[in-house]
TIVEX-39056 format. One record per residue (C-alpha): residue number from 1; x, y, z. Coordinates in nm, 2 decimals. Each point is the difference from the previous one (the first is absolute). Example, Ala and Ser with C-alpha at 12.3 -4.5 7.8 and 13.67 -1.06 7.14 Angstrom:
2
NODE resi     px     py     pz
NODE    1   1.23  -0.45   0.78
NODE    2   0.14   0.34  -0.07
This chain:
143
NODE resi     px     py     pz
NODE    1  12.10   9.31  10.90
NODE    2  -0.27  -0.27  -0.06
NODE    3  -0.23   0.26  -0.15
NODE    4   0.26   0.09  -0.26
NODE    5   0.07  -0.36  -0.09
NODE    6  -0.37  -0.07  -0.03
NODE    7  -0.05   0.31  -0.22
NODE    8   0.28  -0.10  -0.23
NODE    9  -0.15  -0.35  -0.03
NODE   10  -0.34   0.15  -0.06
NODE   11   0.13   0.22  -0.28
NODE   12   0.18  -0.29  -0.16
NODE   13  -0.30  -0.22   0.02
NODE   14  -0.23   0.28  -0.15
NODE   15   0.24   0.03  -0.30
NODE   16   0.01  -0.37  -0.06
NODE   17  -0.38  -0.04   0.05
NODE   18  -0.06   0.28  -0.26
NODE   19   0.21  -0.18  -0.26
NODE   20  -0.17  -0.33   0.07
NODE   21  -0.34   0.15  -0.02
NODE   22   0.08   0.18  -0.32
NODE   23   0.11  -0.32  -0.16
NODE   24  -0.32  -0.19   0.12
NODE   25  -0.20   0.28  -0.16
NODE   26   0.16  -0.07  -0.34
NODE   27  -0.15  -0.35   0.01
NODE   28  -0.34   0.09   0.16
NODE   29  -0.15   0.35   0.05
NODE   30   0.05   0.28   0.25
NODE   31  -0.29  -0.10   0.22
NODE   32   0.07  -0.37  -0.01
NODE   33   0.36   0.07   0.11
NODE   34  -0.11   0.25   0.26
NODE   35  -0.26  -0.25   0.13
NODE   36   0.26  -0.28   0.02
NODE   37   0.22   0.23   0.20
NODE   38  -0.28   0.07   0.25
NODE   39  -0.12  -0.36   0.02
NODE   40   0.35  -0.14   0.05
NODE   41   0.07   0.26   0.26
NODE   42  -0.32  -0.09   0.18
NODE   43   0.10  -0.37   0.00
NODE   44   0.35   0.08   0.14
NODE   45  -0.16   0.22   0.28
NODE   46  -0.25  -0.28   0.09
NODE   47   0.29  -0.26   0.02
NODE   48   0.21   0.24   0.21
NODE   49  -0.29   0.07   0.23
NODE   50  -0.03  -0.37   0.07
NODE   51   0.36  -0.02   0.10
NODE   52   0.02   0.31   0.21
NODE   53  -0.20   0.13   0.29
NODE   54  -0.34  -0.03  -0.17
NODE   55  -0.12   0.34   0.13
NODE   56  -0.37   0.05  -0.02
NODE   57  -0.14   0.13  -0.32
NODE   58  -0.27   0.18   0.20
NODE   59   0.24   0.30   0.02
NODE   60  -0.08   0.07  -0.36
NODE   61  -0.35   0.09   0.10
NODE   62   0.13   0.23   0.27
NODE   63   0.23   0.19  -0.23
NODE   64  -0.08   0.37   0.00
NODE   65  -0.04   0.20  -0.22
NODE   66  -0.14  -0.26  -0.24
NODE   67   0.18   0.14  -0.30
NODE   68   0.32  -0.15   0.15
NODE   69  -0.13  -0.34  -0.13
NODE   70   0.06   0.11  -0.36
NODE   71   0.36  -0.10   0.00
NODE   72  -0.07  -0.32  -0.20
NODE   73  -0.20   0.19  -0.26
NODE   74   0.27   0.26  -0.03
NODE   75   0.25  -0.29  -0.04
NODE   76  -0.19  -0.12  -0.31
NODE   77   0.05   0.34  -0.16
NODE   78   0.36   0.01   0.12
NODE   79   0.06  -0.33  -0.18
NODE   80  -0.18   0.13  -0.31
NODE   81   0.20   0.33  -0.02
NODE   82   0.33  -0.17   0.07
NODE   83  -0.05  -0.25  -0.28
NODE   84  -0.11   0.27  -0.25
NODE   85   0.29   0.24   0.10
NODE   86   0.26  -0.27  -0.02
NODE   87  -0.14  -0.12  -0.33
NODE   88   0.03   0.35  -0.15
NODE   89   0.31   0.14   0.17
NODE   90   0.20  -0.30   0.10
NODE   91   0.08  -0.11   0.36
NODE   92   0.27   0.25   0.09
NODE   93  -0.18   0.31  -0.12
NODE   94  -0.34  -0.11   0.13
NODE   95   0.14  -0.08   0.35
NODE   96   0.18   0.33   0.02
NODE   97  -0.32   0.19  -0.07
NODE   98  -0.20  -0.22   0.23
NODE   99   0.24   0.05   0.29
NODE  100   0.00   0.38  -0.05
NODE  101  -0.38   0.00  -0.01
NODE  102   0.00  -0.21   0.32
NODE  103   0.24   0.25   0.16
NODE  104  -0.21   0.30  -0.10
NODE  105  -0.33  -0.15   0.12
NODE  106   0.15  -0.14   0.32
NODE  107   0.16   0.34   0.09
NODE  108  -0.33   0.18  -0.07
NODE  109  -0.18  -0.25   0.22
NODE  110   0.25   0.07   0.28
NODE  111   0.00   0.38  -0.05
NODE  112  -0.38   0.02  -0.01
NODE  113  -0.05  -0.26   0.27
NODE  114  -0.27  -0.19  -0.20
NODE  115  -0.13  -0.36   0.05
NODE  116   0.09   0.02   0.37
NODE  117   0.37   0.04  -0.06
NODE  118   0.18   0.22   0.25
NODE  119   0.05   0.35  -0.16
NODE  120   0.36   0.11  -0.06
NODE  121   0.13   0.35  -0.09
NODE  122   0.09   0.10  -0.35
NODE  123   0.38  -0.03  -0.06
NODE  124   0.17   0.18  -0.29
NODE  125   0.28  -0.25   0.00
NODE  126  -0.25  -0.28  -0.07
NODE  127  -0.15   0.20  -0.29
NODE  128   0.35   0.06  -0.14
NODE  129   0.06  -0.38   0.03
NODE  130  -0.32  -0.06  -0.20
NODE  131   0.11   0.24  -0.27
NODE  132   0.34  -0.18  -0.01
NODE  133  -0.18  -0.33  -0.04
NODE  134  -0.21   0.14  -0.29
NODE  135   0.31   0.14  -0.16
NODE  136   0.15  -0.35   0.03
NODE  137  -0.29  -0.14  -0.20
NODE  138   0.04   0.26  -0.27
NODE  139   0.37  -0.07  -0.03
NODE  140  -0.07  -0.38   0.00
NODE  141  -0.26   0.04  -0.28
NODE  142   0.21   0.25  -0.20
NODE  143   0.11  -0.16  -0.33
């Protein structure tokens, strides 16, 4: 149950963050806004680290494979693409397409068992669900 609650909070926060970042971009530039997001997130993480267990950062050097350390760099491009998509599509349409893209890629990662994720079997019901989600976006965008 806690996983569902946290996922709902995460989705809500992502939508709010996307709107905030898009507004900041209107007063600055895309890379200034994206940089601010990354710097402010870094500061929050450092403060949280001081108030929590203060685990050793040496584990970063032990992380294998090394490409797993690219999450922050990917985060910069996530911020960039969210800002640009929300600016051109609006929050609701952008988030629907973003979520469908997340579902597709996450399912492919699971089915193919890449990046160290446990491989799962292909399920036609899940593919049908994905097609329904895409149909939902088409219906939502239909004017």
